[in-house]
N, C-alpha and C positions, 0 to 999 in steps of 0.2 A: 619502584620509587623514582627511577630515571624517567619513566613515562609520565608520571605525575608532574614532576618538575618541568619537563619539556612542554607539557600541555599548558600549565599555569604560566610559563614564560611567554608562550605564544598569546595566551589570553590577556596578559598584562599589556602587551603591545597592542592588541586589539582594542582594549578598553581605553588606552591612551589616545589612540587614533580617533575614537568616537567621542571622547570626553567633551570636546568642544561643541558637538552638534547634537547631543542627546540630552535634552533637558528632562529633569525629573520634576514631578509636580511640586511646586513651591520653591524650586531652586533654579536660579539662572533663567527665569521666564520673563522675557521682555514684552510679552503680548498683552498683559493686563489680566482681567478676570477671565475665568475658565470659559464662560459662555461667549467670550469675544474671540477665542481662538479660532482661526480659519481651518485648522486641522486637529482632529483627535489624535492623540499620541499615546500608544501603548507599546509594550514590548516585554522582553524577559532576558534574563542571564541564567544559563544553565551549565552545569558541569556533569559529565556522564563518563562512567568507567565500566568496562566489562571485561572478563577474563574467562578463558576456557576452564571447564571443570575436569576434562580429561586431556591426556596427552595426544596430540595429533601428529602422526609420524611424517606427514607431508607439509606441515606448517612449522616455520622456525620461531614464530612469535605466539605466545600464549594470549596476549592482549588482543581483543577484537575491537575495543572502543576505548578511546581516551581523548575527550574533546571538551572544549568550553565554547558555548554557543551564545552569541548576542543577537537578539532580534529587535528590529524596529518595525512597528505596525502603525501605519498612517492611514487615516480615513478622512474624506471630505464629502459632505452631502449637500446637494441642491435639489430644487424641484424638478430640474430637467435631467440630472445625471448624478451618479455617485462614483467616487474615485477611491480606490484603496491600494495600498502597497504594503506587502509583507516580505521583508528581506532578512536573511540570516548571514552573519559572519561566523564562520566555524573554525576555531583554532584546533587543528588535529594533531595530537601528539604522536600518532602513528606515522604520519607522513611528514611531520614538521612543517606543515603548510597552513596558511590561512585561506579557506575557501569561501567563495560567495555563493549563496543559494537564494535566488529570487523565487519565493514560493507564490507570490501574487503581485501583479502589477496590471490592474484591471480598471476599465471604465464601463459602467452600467448606464445605458442611455435609456430613458423612459420616452421612447419614440412616440407612443400613443397609449391610450387607456388600455388597448388590447395587445400591445407589443413592448417588450423589453429587449435590449440588445446589449450583450456583455461581451466586451472585446479585450483580449490581452492574455497574459499569463495567469492561469487559474487552476485551482484543484477542483475536480469535477467528480461526482459520485451519484449513483443511483442503484436501485435494486434492494432486496430485503434481507440479504444474508448478513450474518455476523462473522466477519473474517472469511467469508466464502462468497465468491463472486461468479455470477452466471452471465447476466446481461450488462454488467458494469465492465466495459472494455477500455476504460480510461487507465493510464499508466499506474503501475504499483512499484513501490521500492521494497523488494523482498530482502535486500541486504539489510536495510534498517530494521525490518520486522524481526530478523533473526539474531541481531547483535545487541538488542536492549535499548534502542531508541524509543522515544514516546510513540504511542500507537498512531499519532497523527501523521507520522512520516512513512507509514505504509502507503498512503496516497501521494503519488508524485504529481507534480504540476504539468500542464501542457499549454502550449500556445494555440488558443482556439477562439473561435467566434461562437457564442451561444445565443440563439433566438428563442424567446419564450412568448408564445401566442396564447392569449386568454380568450376562449370562446365558450359559448353556452353549452354545447354537447360535451366538449372536453378541452383540456389545455394540452399544449404541445411544446416540448423542448426539442430543438434542432441544434446539434453541435457539429461544427465543421472544424477539423484540424488540418490545416493545409499541408503541414510536413508531419509524416508518420512519427509518433511518439512511442517507443518501445517500453516495456517494463524495465526497470533497473534490476536486472537479474544477477545471479551469482556467477562470478567470472574467475573465482579461485584466489582473489586478492586477499580477502580476509577470511573467507569460508571455503573450505575444501568441499568437493562434490564428487559424485560417482561418474566415471567415464566408462561406458560399456566397451569402448574400443581397446582399453588397457588389458583387462577390465580391473577396476579398482579405483581408489581415491586419487585425486589429482588436485593440484593447487598451482597458483601462478609460478611458484618456485620450480615445481617439477615439470611444468609446461613451457618454461622459458619466457613466461609473461602471462598476463591475463588472457582469458579466453577471448579469441578474436571472432567476430561475426560480421555478416554483411547485411546492410540495410537496403530497403527499396530505394531506387533512384529518386532524388528530390525533384519530382515532376508533379504537375498539377493533378494528374490522374492517380497519383499514389498517395493522396491525402486520406483522411478518415472522415466518415460521415456516421453520426449516431443520432437516432431519433427516439423519443419517448412520447407516447400519448397517454394522458393520465387524468383521472377524475375520482371523486369520492361519491360512492353510491351506497346508501343504507348504512353509513358508518364504516364502509370498507374502502381502503385505497386500492384502486385498480389501475394496472399499467400494461401497456403494450410496448415493446421494444424492437429496434432494428439497428443493425450495425453493418457497415461495409468498410473493410480495410484489410489488415493483415494480422497474423497471429502475434500476440504481444511478447511472447518469448520466442527465441529462435529454435522452433521445433522442426523446421525443415533443414535440408542440407543442399547447398550449392555445389554440385559436382564439378562445375568449371573452375570455381575459386577454391574449392576444397574447404569450405567454411560453413558453419551453421548459418541458417537464414530464416527469414520470415516469409511465410507463404500467404497468398490471398486467403481471406476469410470473410464469410457473411454469417451473421447471427440473427436469429428471430426468436422472440421470447415474450413471456407475459409474467405477471405476478399479481398477488392479491395479499393484503394485510389488514387485520382488523381484530376486534374483540372476540374471544372465544371463551365462554365461561368467565372465570375470574382473571384470565390472562389475555395475552396477545398472541395470535397465531399468524403465520405467514406461509405462503407456498409460491414457488417460483419455477419456471421451466425455460429451457432455452435449446435451440438446435443450432449446432456449429457446423456450417456448411463449408467444407474444405474445397474451395472452388478449383484448386489445381490438381486434385486427385480423385480417382474413382475407387480407391482402396488397394490398388495393386502397385503404386509407387512407393517404395520404402523410404524415399527421401522427402516425402510430404506427409504430414499428419492426416489420419483418417478423419472423416466427419464423425460427430458424436452428439448424443443427447445428454443434457444435464438437467437434473431435477433437485429440488430442495424443499423440505418441509421443516418448519421450526415452530417452537412454542416457548413463551416466556411468562413467568408468573412470580409475584411476590408471595412466598410461601408463608412467611411470618414477618413481623416488623423488622424492616431494614435487611432482610435476606431475600435475595432474588436468584431464581434458577432458570436458565435458558438451555433448551435442547434443540439440536438440529440433526437431520439426516440428509446427507448429500450423496447423489449418485452420478457417476460418469459412465455412459454406456456407449462403447466404441461401435461404429458401424463397419460392416464388411470385415469382420474380425478374421475370418478364415483366410481372406486374401492377404491381410496384414501379416499373418504368421507365415504364409507360404512365400512371401516376397521379402520378408524382414532379413537384414544382414546379421541380426543377433536376436533370434526369436525367444531365446531363454531370458532376455531381459525386457521383453515387451511387457506392458502392464496387462492385468486381466481384462477380459472383455467387459466386465462390470466392476468398476472401482467404487467401493463403499467407504464412506467416512462419517463417523458420528462426532459431534462436538458437544461439549458441556461447558457452560459458563456459570459459575456460582460467584456471588458478590455479597459480602456482609459488611455493613457499616456500623461502626462503634463509636462511643464517645462523642455524641452529637455530630456524628458523620464526619469527624476529623480523621478517623482511622478507617481505612478501607482494606479488607482482605479479599483477594480475588484470585480465582483459578480458572483459566481457560484451557480446555484439553481437546486435542484432536486425536482420534483413535481410528485407524483404518484396518478393518479385518482383512481386506483383500491385499493391501500392501504389507500387512503385518508390522506396522510401525505406529508410533505415537509421537505427539509433540505436546509437552505440558508447559504452560505459561503461568507460573504462580507469581503473585506480586503483593506487596504491602505498601500502601500509600499513607503517609502521615502528613496532614496539613498542620504545620507549626503555627501558621498565621494566615491571614487572607492573602499574604503575598508570598510566603515561603512554603514549598512543598518538597518532601523527601520521599523518594521511591526506591524500593529494593525489590528485586525479583530474579527471575531466571527464565532461560529457554533450554528445556531438557528434551532432547530428541533420542529416540531409541528404536531398534528393530531391524528389519530387513535392510541390509547394506545397500541395496539398489532401489529401495523405495523412496518416495518423495521426501519423507521425513527421516527414514532410517539412514540414508546416505549422509545426513548432517549430524550423526551421533557425536562424532569427535569434536563438533564445534558446539556442544552443549555448554552453556555459560551462565554465570551469575553476573548481575549488574547493579549498580547504584547510580541514581540521579538526584541532584538537588537543584531546584528551580526557584529563582526570584522573579516574580511578575510585577510589572508596574503599569 
C-alpha cells in the first residue's frame, strides 16, 4: 500500500507539472482546427505494478515495479523532412524519483529519391525472431522485459545515424552509432542473478551496490556500425547483415580493473521470411566472431554460431500459434573448458531453446489471451509469459500477466526463478 501511495503521489506532481503544456483534443487548444495544427500530438498515461511470487533471500523488497508513466508523442511532417519526439516522465515508487526517458528525438531527411537519412535518438530493430535476436545488435532492456513493463520497452533507444539507400538490385540500411550503446542488463538492483564466483544468487544489497562494469573508451574507433542489405524476391523477404562493435552484454572480464567488460565483436548473418503453406515461416543465421579471442582466453567470450527457424499460422478464427527453434553453438569448446575458471558453470557446447507463442482474441478482439514460453532443454530451465489484455475502450487498456522462471539455478532463465512475478498495467492513450 505504501508503494502505491508513493507512486501516485509522485504521479500527481508529474501530472501537475505537465498540465499546462499537454493539451488534450478539444481542451485548451489554441491552434484552431485539427488540420491546422503544426504538430500531431499523442501520448499516454500508464500505471504499472509488479511483485515477486516467491521469497528472494537476497532481495529486501518484494516489489519489482511501481510506477506511473506519462508520455508525450509529437510529430511534424514536411516534404523534405519528418520530425518526431517521444519522451516519457516516469514516477518510480521504488526509488521515489521522477525519471526522464527520451525514447525518440529524431529527424528524417528525404535527401533524394534514393536516400533517406535519419538522425538522432531512435529505437532500431531488424531480424526475424520473436523475442529472439541474432542479427539485431541494437540495445535491449532486459530489466524491463523481466519485471512486467510493456513489450515495447524491451527495445532500448540509441543515438544513431541511419542511412537508407533505395536501389534496383537491393535496398541498404547503414546505421552508425558513434558512442557504443550496451544492453540495459541485470545489475542486481531489482533482479537478483547467479554469480559463479560465489557461487549463488547475488543482488545489489549483497554486493554493496549494483554490478559495476567497464565500457569501451569513448573514441571514434569504438563506435558501432551495422548494415543490412534487403529486398523482396518471389514474395520472400531476404536480408544480409553485418555488425562491427562490441558484445552488448559485459561477457568479458577486464583483469586490470577487475570488472566485467565488453569485448570486440563482429557479426555476419542472413535471413529469409515468407509464406509457407497457410502460414509464415522464417529462417535466420549469424556468426559471432569474437575478435579478441581464439578460444583459449577465459576472460573473453568464444566465437559462436546462432541459428533460428520459425513458423506462425492462424489455426482457426482468432487463434494464432507461433513456434521457434533457436540454437547457439560455441566454437573451440574444448579450449573453453580447458581454460575456464569455472568449467562446471560454462554453458553446453550447443544451447537449444524452443519458443511457443499462442494468442486467442475474444469478444470482437477486445479480450486477448496470450502465452509466450521459452523452454531450454540444454539449460534445463523455462520462462513463461502469460498475459490477459482487456480493451475497455479505444483509449483504455488493462493488462495483467506474469513472468514465471524456473529450472537450473545457473541457467539463463533458471537463475531468475526467485524473481518470478505477477504484474498489472492500466493505460490511457490519447
